[in-house]
N, C-alpha and C positions, 0 to 999 in steps of 0.2 A: 498376590498382588494383581492388578490388571495391567497387562501390557498395551500400550499406546504406541502404534506406528505414526510417527509425523511425517508428513510429507512436505516438503519445501522445495522450491526451485528458483525463485525471484527475490530480488533485493527486499521489497517491503516485507516479504514473509521472513526473511533472517531476523529482522527488526522485531516482528510479533513474536517469533520462537524466542527471543532472548529473554522475553519476560516470561512466557509461559513454561518454556523449559526450566527456568529458575523456580518457578512455583512448583512444578512437578517435582523437582529434585528434593523439595522439601517437604513433600508427602510421603508418607509410609504405606501407601496405598498403591501409586502408580509407577509403573516401571515404563520409561520412555525409550523408543529406538527410533533416531533419526534417519531419514532416506532423503538424500538431495537428488533430485532429477537431474541437475545441470544445465537448468534453463537458463539462468545466469551462471557464467562459467569462469570468465578472467579474474584476475586478481582484484581489481578496482571495483567489479560489480558483484563479488562473490566471497572470496577468501579473507579480504579485508574485515568483512563484518564478523566473522567468526572468531579472527584475530583480536579486534577490538572489544567486542561484547561478551566474550566467553562464552559464547554458544557451543555446546558440546559437539565434538567431531562427529560428523554423520557416520553412522555404522556402514551407510551404501551411498555411493555416487554413481549415478547412471550415466552421467556425462552426455545426456541427448540436448541438442540445441542445434541452432542454424538449421531449422527444416520448416516446412509448411505446417500449417495447425493440424492438418489432419496427420500428416507424418509424424510429427512431433507427439502430438497426443496418443497416437496409436502405440509407437515404440516406448512411451512412458507407461502405458497401461500394460504392456508385454514385460517390462522391467519390474514394475511394481507389483505385479501378479506373483511373479517368481519370489520375491521378497515376502509376501503375505503366506505363500506356501511355506517357505522357510521358517518365518518367524511366529506364525500362527497368533496374530494380535488380538486383542479383546476388542479394540477399537482403532480405525483410522482416522487421523485428524488432519484436517486440510485448512488452509488459511485463504480467504480472499476469492480471487476470480481468474487466476492465470490457468494456463493449459495443465499445468502441475496439479492444480486443485482439482479441476474436472477428472483427469486422469485417474487420481488417487480416489476420488469418491466413486466413479464407475466401477474401478475394480472391487472395492469394499462392498459395494451394494450388490453386485452381482454374485459375490461370494457369502453373502447374507452376515456380512459384519458391520456392526453399527458405525456410521459416520459422524464424525463431529466437525461441525462447520464453524469456524470461527470468522466473524463478520457476516454473519447471515443476514438475510432480509433487506440488503442494500439494492436500490434500484435507480438507474439514471433515466430509463424510459427509452433509452437509445438502443434498438435492437442491431444497429450496424456496429456496435462495439462488441467485440469478441469477449471481452470482460462480462458484458450483460449476458451474454448466452451461458457463460461459463457459471455466473453465479445463480442463475435462476435454475439451471439442471442441478448444481450441486445442492442447492436447498431442497430440491423435490426429493432427493435421496438421501437426506441426512436424517439421522435419529436426534440428534442433539444440535439444536440452533442456536449459536449465541450471538446476540445482537448487540451492536453498539449503542443503541438508545431505543425508545419507545417507537421512533419511526419505523426501524426494522419490523418491529413486531406488527405494527400497523399493517405494513406491507404485506407481510405474510398471512396475516387475518384476511385481508382482502382478496388474496389469492386462494382461499380455503383450506389454509394449513390446519386449522381447527379440526376437520374431518380426517387429518392423517395421523399416522402413528408416531408421532415425533413431540419432542419437548422443546419449548422455545423460551428462551431467557434473555433478558436484558442484563449484561453485565458490565457494560461500559466498553471503552476501547483500549486493548492492550497496547496499542501504539503510544496512548496517553502515558501507560506505565513506564514504557522506555523513554519517552521524552523527559520526564520528570526525574526518573532515575539517573540519566546520563547527562541531562542539560546542566545542572548545576556544575558537574564537575569540569566541563570544558568552557563554561562562560568566560573564565579569565585566562585561557588560552592565548596564544599570541599566533596568528597567521598572517601571511603576506597578501593582504588585500587592502583594495582603496579604502579610506575612511568612511567615504558616504557611496551607499551603492544599492541597487536593487538586485535581489537574488532571482534569477530565472532559471527554471528547467523546462526542457521542451522535449518530448520523446514519442508522443502517441502516434500512431499510424494514421489516424485521420489527419494530423497534422503534418506528418512528414512524407505521407506517400501521394499526396495531391500538391503538384508543383506549383499551382496558382495559389493555393492556400498557405503553403510554406513561404512562398515569396512575400504574401501579404505580411505574414506575421513577422519575417526578417525585417522588411522595410520598416514597420511599426516599432520594432526594437530598436533600429538603428536611430529612428528619429528620436525616440526617449533617451538614447544614450547622448543625444546632443545637451541635455538637460543635467543628466546623473548617471554616472558609471553603472553598467551593468555586468554582474558577474554570472557567468554561466558554465556550470560543469556540464559539459557537453557529452550527451549520450552518443554512443557510436553510430545507432540507426540516423540520427539527426545529422550527424557529420558526414555520413556516406551520402545522405540525401541532398546535403548543401553542395557537396562535390560534384555530385552527379548533375544538378542543375545549374552549376555556375553562380551560387549565392554566397555571399560573405558577410561578415559583420564589420560594422564601422569599428573605428580606432578605439574607441571609449568603451565597447564591449570587451570585457576580460574573459577569454575562454580559456578554460582550464579541465584537465580531465576528469571523470568521474571521480567522486571523493567519497571517503567513507562515511559511515553515519555520524561519527563525532564530530568531524569537521563539518558536516552539513548542518547540524544543529548549531555549531558556532556561527555559520553564516547566516541561518535564519534569525538568531538572537542578534546580531549585528547589523542586519539589513534594515533598510527604510520601509521598504515591503517586499512582499513575495510575488512574482508573476509565475505560473505554472500551468501545466496541464496534467500534472499528477493528481492522483486521488490522496495519497498520504500527505502529501506536502501541504495541501489546503488544512488539514488538521493540524499539523505541526506548527503553520503560521498562527492558528487560533490559540494554540496552547502557549504560546510566546508572545501573544498579544500583538500580533503583526496582520495587517491587512492583506488581503489576497486577491490578486486578479487572475482568474482562471481562464484559460484561451481555450475554453469550450463552451459549448452551447446548453448543457446541462450538467449536472454533477449529482452523484449518488448521496454527497453530504448536504442535504438540502437545509439542515437546520442553519448552517454557516450563512447561506444566502438570506433566510427569514430574519436572521439578527444583523444583517447588514455588514458583517466582517469579511463576506467573499463576494465578489462580483463577477458574473458571468459575461464574457464578451465574445466568445467564438474567435473568428479569424478576422473579424472587422477591424480594420487599422484604425479608423476614428474613434470607434467606442474603446478600443485598448488604450489610445493614448489620453481620451479624456477621463477615462476610469483612473488611470495612473495619476493623472494631474489632481483628481479630486482625493485620492486616498494618500499620496505621498507625503502630504503635510498635516493629514488628520490624525488628530490624537484618539487614542483607543477609548472607545465609549464603554464606561464602566458598568453600564446597564446591561450590557451583554453577560449572560449568564456564564459562570465558570466551569459549570458542570453540566454541558451539554452531552459529555460523552463519559459520565463516571466522574470519579474521584481518585483515579490512579490504582485502584486496587482490582481492576478487571480480569488479570490473570489468577489472582487469588481466587476470587467468586467462581470463575470457570473452572477451576480445579476442583473446588469444593462441590460444584454440581456433578462434575464427572464422577467423584467418588460416590456421592448420593446415589447417582443413577446405576453405578455399578453393585453398590450394596444393597440395593432396592430400598433405599430409605427416601424414596420421592413419592 
C-alpha cells in the first residue's frame, strides 16, 4: 500500500479532506495518515468540522498557531519533518494555499517525497496576498498537481510547467463534492436566523488590517442592512480589528460566532445572496445558485466572474452597495454552466490518479 501523509490546518482544508479522506478510505491501495498543524485551533474553527463531517481523527496535532508567517511556517516545518521521519510516507498531500500547505510541501520536497497539491494552478495575480505566494511555491515543488478546472491547467502551462517533472490533471473541485454531499442533508433543518437575509463573511488580512479599508467595508455593510438583514458569522480576526478601531455593526446586522460547515451550508442555501472575501464561499454560493459579491479586487475563481455570478468590488462602498442592489433581486441565470468545477466526483478522480501514479500505470 501507498502511505499518504495529509497535512491540514485551516477550516477550508477540513472540508476538502472530508471528501478526499472518504475516497481514500474506499481504496485498497492508499493508507492515509492525517497531520493537523493547529493553524485553526479553537472548537468553532476546527474540532466542529471533524465532529460534523466524520473526518478521521488526526494522528498528529502540532498545535501551532498565533504566530507570524515566518515563525508559524518554520515551526510547522520542524514538526512535519519529524512526522515524515517517523511515518516514512510515499506521498505528502496538501490542500490550497495556507502556511500549513507551504510547510508540508517544502518539507516533502526537501526529503524527496512526491508532493500532491489539491487546488493547484489557482492564481489571483495579487502577490501581496500570502496565499498567492504559498500556492505558487507549492505548485513548483509538487509532483501531482490536481486542478479544479482547465483554467488552473492553463495557468500552469503559461508558467512553463510542461518542462517540469510533474503530472497535471483537472479533476474538479473537492469542495463541490462536500457541498453536494452535505447540502441536501441540512436544507430542511431549522436555525434561528431572520427569514430574509444576506450572508456575509469577512476575514482576510487585506480587509481587516487596514483601518480605513475596514471602516469603509463596515460602513457599506451597515447601509445595506437598512434594506435587508445581514448575518455575519464573525471571524476572531475581524472582531479584534473592529474592537481595536472602535467599529461597530448596525442593529440589523446579526453577528454570530463562527459556525460549523453544516450550518454554513444552510445559511448559504437560505440567503438572498452572499457577500464575502473568502475563496471557498464564492464557489459554495455558485453551487447553490446564489449570486456573490466578493469584497476583493481580484479572485482566483475567475470562471465565476466571467459567467456573471460573482462581482468583484474591492472595498469601494458605492460599488458594494450598487452590486448588492443589482444582485439581490436577480434570478439565477440558467445559462450559467453547472459544471465549471466538475460533477461532484473530484475526490474519486483524484484518488484514482494517485493510485495510477503509485502503480506506474500512467
